[in-house]
C-alpha positions in Angstrom: -15.9 -18.6 16.9 -15.5 -21.2 19.6 -12.8 -23.4 18.3 -9.4 -23.6 20.0 -6.5 -22.1 18.1 -3.3 -24.1 18.1 -1.8 -23.3 14.7 -1.9 -20.0 12.7 -0.9 -19.6 9.1 0.3 -16.3 7.5 0.4 -15.2 3.8 1.1 -12.1 1.8 -1.0 -11.3 -1.3 -1.3 -8.7 -4.0 1.4 -6.1 -4.5 4.4 -6.2 -2.2 5.0 -3.4 0.3 8.0 -2.5 2.5 7.2 -3.7 6.0 5.5 -7.0 5.0 8.4 -8.9 6.3 8.3 -7.1 9.6 4.6 -8.0 9.8 5.3 -11.7 9.1 8.0 -11.7 11.7 5.7 -10.2 14.3 3.0 -12.8 13.6 5.5 -15.7 13.8 7.0 -14.4 17.1 3.6 -13.6 18.6 2.6 -17.2 17.9 5.8 -18.4 19.6 5.1 -16.2 22.6 1.6 -17.8 23.0 3.1 -21.3 22.3 1.2 -21.7 19.1 2.5 -23.3 15.9 2.9 -21.0 12.9 3.0 -21.8 9.2 4.1 -19.6 6.3 2.2 -19.9 3.1 4.2 -19.0 0.0 2.8 -17.2 -3.1 -0.4 -16.0 -1.5 -3.7 -17.6 -2.3 -2.1 -19.6 -5.1 0.3 -21.2 -2.6 -2.7 -21.8 -0.3 -4.4 -23.8 -3.0 -1.3 -25.8 -3.8 -0.3 -26.4 -0.2 3.0 -24.5 -0.5 3.5 -24.4 3.3 6.5 -24.2 5.6 6.6 -24.2 9.4 8.0 -21.0 10.8 9.6 -20.4 14.2 11.3 -17.4 15.8 14.7 -18.1 14.1 13.0 -18.6 10.7 12.3 -14.9 10.6 15.6 -13.5 11.8 17.2 -10.7 9.9 14.1 -9.9 7.8 12.7 -6.9 9.6 15.0 -4.6 7.5 14.2 -6.2 4.2 11.8 -4.9 1.6 9.3 -7.1 -0.3 8.0 -10.3 1.2 10.1 -13.4 1.7 6.9 -15.5 1.5 6.5 -14.2 -2.1 3.2 -12.9 -3.5 1.1 -13.8 -6.5 -2.3 -13.2 -8.1 -4.6 -16.3 -8.1 -7.4 -16.6 -10.6 -8.3 -20.0 -9.2 -9.0 -18.6 -5.8 -11.7 -16.4 -7.4 -13.7 -19.6 -8.0 -15.6 -21.6 -5.4 -13.7 -24.8 -6.5 -10.4 -23.1 -5.9 -11.4 -21.9 -2.5 -12.6 -25.4 -1.6 -9.1 -26.7 -2.5 -7.6 -24.0 -0.2 -9.8 -25.0 2.7 -8.9 -28.7 2.3 -5.2 -27.8 2.4 -5.7 -25.9 5.6 -7.6 -28.7 7.3 -5.1 -31.2 6.0 -2.3 -29.3 7.9 -4.5 -28.8 11.0 -4.3 -25.0 10.6 -6.9 -23.2 12.7 -6.7 -19.6 11.6 -5.1 -17.4 9.0 -3.5 -13.9 8.9 -3.7 -12.4 5.4 -1.5 -9.4 4.6 -2.4 -7.3 1.6 -4.9 -4.8 0.1 -8.6 -4.7 -0.8 -8.2 -7.7 -3.2 -6.7 -9.8 -0.5 -9.5 -8.8 1.9 -12.2 -9.5 -0.7 -10.9 -13.1 -1.1 -10.5 -13.5 2.7 -14.0 -12.2 3.4 -15.6 -14.6 0.9 -13.5 -17.5 2.1 -14.3 -17.0 5.8 -18.0 -16.7 5.1 -18.1 -19.8 2.9 -16.1 -22.1 5.3 -16.5 -20.3 8.7 -12.7 -20.2 8.9 -11.1 -17.5 11.1 -9.2 -14.9 9.2 -7.9 -11.5 10.1 -6.2 -9.1 7.6 -3.3 -6.6 7.9 -3.3 -3.6 5.5 -0.2 -4.0 3.4 -0.1 -1.6 0.4 1.9 1.5 -0.5 -1.3 3.2 -1.8 -2.8 3.9 1.6 -6.2 3.4 0.1 -7.7 1.0 2.7 -10.6 2.3 4.8 -10.4 1.9 8.5 -6.7 2.6 9.1 -4.9 5.9 9.1 -1.9 4.4 7.3 -1.1 1.1 5.6 2.1 -0.9 5.9 4.6 0.3 3.3 3.0 3.8 2.8 5.6 5.7 4.8 8.5 4.1 3.1 7.0 4.8 -0.3 6.5 8.4 0.5 10.2 8.8 1.6 11.3 7.0 -1.6 9.2 9.4 -3.8 10.4 12.5 -2.0 14.1 11.5 -2.3 13.6 10.9 -6.0 11.9 14.2 -6.6 14.6 16.0 -4.6 17.1 14.6 -7.1 15.0 15.5 -10.1 14.7 19.0 -8.9 18.4 19.5 -9.1 18.2 18.8 -12.9 15.1 20.9 -13.3 16.8 23.9 -11.7 19.9 23.4 -13.8 18.1 23.4 -17.1 15.0 25.5 -16.5 12.8 22.5 -17.1 9.4 21.4 -16.1 9.3 17.8 -14.8 6.1 15.7 -14.6 6.7 13.0 -12.1 4.2 10.1 -12.0 3.8 8.3 -8.7 1.7 5.2 -7.8 -1.7 5.3 -6.1 -4.2 3.9 -8.6 -7.4 5.8 -7.7 -6.0 7.3 -4.5 -3.9 10.4 -4.6 -2.5 10.1 -1.1 1.1 9.4 -2.2 1.0 12.3 -4.7 -0.5 14.8 -2.3 1.8 14.1 0.6 4.9 13.6 -1.4 4.1 16.7 -3.5 3.9 18.8 -0.4 7.0 17.3 1.1 9.0 17.8 -2.0 7.7 21.3 -2.7 5.9 20.6 -6.0 4.4 23.5 -7.9 1.3 21.4 -8.8 -0.1 18.1 -7.6 -2.6 16.2 -9.8 -4.7 13.6 -8.0 -7.8 11.6 -9.1 -10.0 13.0 -6.3 -9.7 16.6 -7.8 -9.8 17.4 -11.5 -7.6 20.4 -12.0 -8.3 20.5 -15.7 -5.8 21.2 -18.5 -6.6 24.9 -19.0 -6.4 25.7 -15.2 -3.1 23.8 -15.1 -1.7 25.9 -17.9 -2.8 29.1 -16.2 -1.2 28.0 -13.0 2.1 27.3 -14.7 2.0 30.7 -16.4 1.5 32.4 -13.0 4.4 30.4 -11.6 6.6 31.6 -14.5 5.6 35.2 -14.0 6.3 35.0 -10.3 9.9 34.2 -11.1 10.1 30.4 -11.0 12.5 29.1 -13.6 11.6 25.5 -13.2 8.7 23.4 -11.9 7.9 20.0 -10.6 4.4 18.6 -11.1 3.6 15.4 -9.2 1.0 13.3 -11.0 -0.9 10.4 -9.4 -1.2 7.5 -11.9 -5.0 7.6 -11.5 -5.3 11.2 -12.4 -7.6 11.8 -15.4 -6.4 15.2 -16.6 -4.9 13.6 -19.6 -5.0 10.2 -21.3 -1.6 9.5 -19.7 1.3 11.5 -18.4 3.0 11.6 -21.9 -0.1 13.1 -23.5 -0.3 15.6 -20.7 3.4 16.6 -21.3 2.6 17.1 -25.0 -0.3 19.3 -24.2 1.8 21.5 -22.0 4.5 21.8 -24.6 1.9 22.9 -27.2 0.5 25.6 -24.9 3.4 26.7 -22.9 6.7 27.1 -24.7 8.5 28.7 -21.8 9.6 25.4 -20.4 11.4 22.2 -21.6 9.1 19.4 -20.4 10.4 16.1 -19.2 8.6 13.1 -17.8 9.7 10.7 -15.1 7.6 7.6 -14.1 8.9 6.4 -10.8 7.2 3.0 -11.2 8.1 0.1 -9.0 11.0 1.7 -7.2 8.3 3.0 -4.9 7.5 -0.5 -3.7 11.1 -1.6 -3.0 13.8 -0.8 -0.5 14.3 -1.2 3.2 11.2 -0.2 5.2 11.3 3.0 7.3 11.4 2.7 11.1 7.7 3.8 11.1 6.7 1.0 8.8 8.7 -1.6 10.9 7.0 -0.5 14.1 3.6 -0.3 12.5 3.9 -3.7 11.0 5.1 -5.2 14.3 2.2 -3.7 16.2 -0.3 -4.9 13.7 1.2 -8.4 13.5 1.1 -8.9 17.2 -2.5 -7.6 17.3 -3.5 -10.0 14.6 -2.6 -13.0 16.8 -4.2 -11.4 19.8 -7.4 -10.8 17.9 -7.6 -14.4 16.7 -7.1 -15.7 20.2 -9.9 -13.4 21.4 -12.2 -15.2 19.0 -12.6 -12.5 16.5 -12.5 -13.0 12.7 -13.5 -11.6 9.3 -11.9 -8.2 10.2 -8.9 -6.1 9.4 -6.5 -4.8 12.0 -5.7 -1.1 11.5 -4.5 2.0 13.3 -6.4 5.2 14.1 -5.0 8.1 16.1 -2.1 5.8 17.0 -4.4 3.2 18.6 -5.0 -0.3 17.2 -8.5 -0.7 15.8 -10.5 -3.3 14.0 -12.8 -3.0 10.9 -15.0 -5.6 9.3 -13.7 -6.8 5.9 -16.9 -5.6 4.3 -16.2 -2.0 5.4 -12.5 -2.1 4.5 -13.4 -3.3 1.0 -16.4 -1.2 0.2 -15.5 2.2 1.7 -12.7 4.6 1.0 -10.8 7.2 2.9 -11.9 10.8 2.4 -9.5 13.2 0.8 -7.8 15.4 3.4 -9.0 18.8 2.3 -6.6 20.5 4.7 -3.6 19.0 2.9 -5.1 20.3 -0.4 -5.3 23.8 1.1 -1.7 23.5 2.4 -0.5 22.4 -1.0 -2.2 25.4 -2.7 -0.8 27.9 -0.3 2.8 26.6 -0.2 3.1 26.3 -4.0 2.7 30.0 -4.6 
């Protein structure tokens, strides 16, 4: 990339995540530091196609670092999946004399960005914003730490009721096909079992484990279930199966749902988002594009979109071992 960059746009796409506002703020203020113009694109790729732009300066992003969600809004865009839609988006960018783009989101966001930059040779870098922590090339994603804390706080409260009534609670957490939230929150909250899509515990083994827990003196249990786990058709079917085969407990189900996405970002997420946002502008000014900015061993790193999209993080087997040992 040899073109001079004078104006950078920023958008958020896909599911919202705590810390996205902090990332936007960092991009805007890094642009101001380098004396570049910055433009906010509302509603993700849909807003990009429609030209829903607004100039942003340092004061435009005041008092948002502590806010959850994304003030730029987010939306899915079917039109951007088409070449015609992407051409409209490119024309909007050129019309506004925008030279580069920072896209904050997950694998869907990066897939669209990768196709777009290859079709139009337009500089784009991505920031990993998703609570699922399922993006390859970064140890953690923006929003993950906050979501973990939200889940652990909720499970702590559920345990009070479980202990009071000798109940078994199944708590479903987000994560799609990645069990990172379930595994870490399950350990942090002291769950008796953690069901994740990367490991199929199996219904019979689950029942035997719960029987052992009962014999060991446990009067209540918490099972954390990742939404992508395949042990049952869904968490309610699983609850029914347990009730049929284990009558020692009253079984209750709690689906935490979208409360995991909301709320003020943790300090960790605010710092992470700020570091990645500043690095995104630095990276574009260095002439690099078609990459995601991540963090590895507390150091900023870059990964091509193609790797971030196609690869996945390996399950931390040490955490699985820790979970097995501490749940006795």
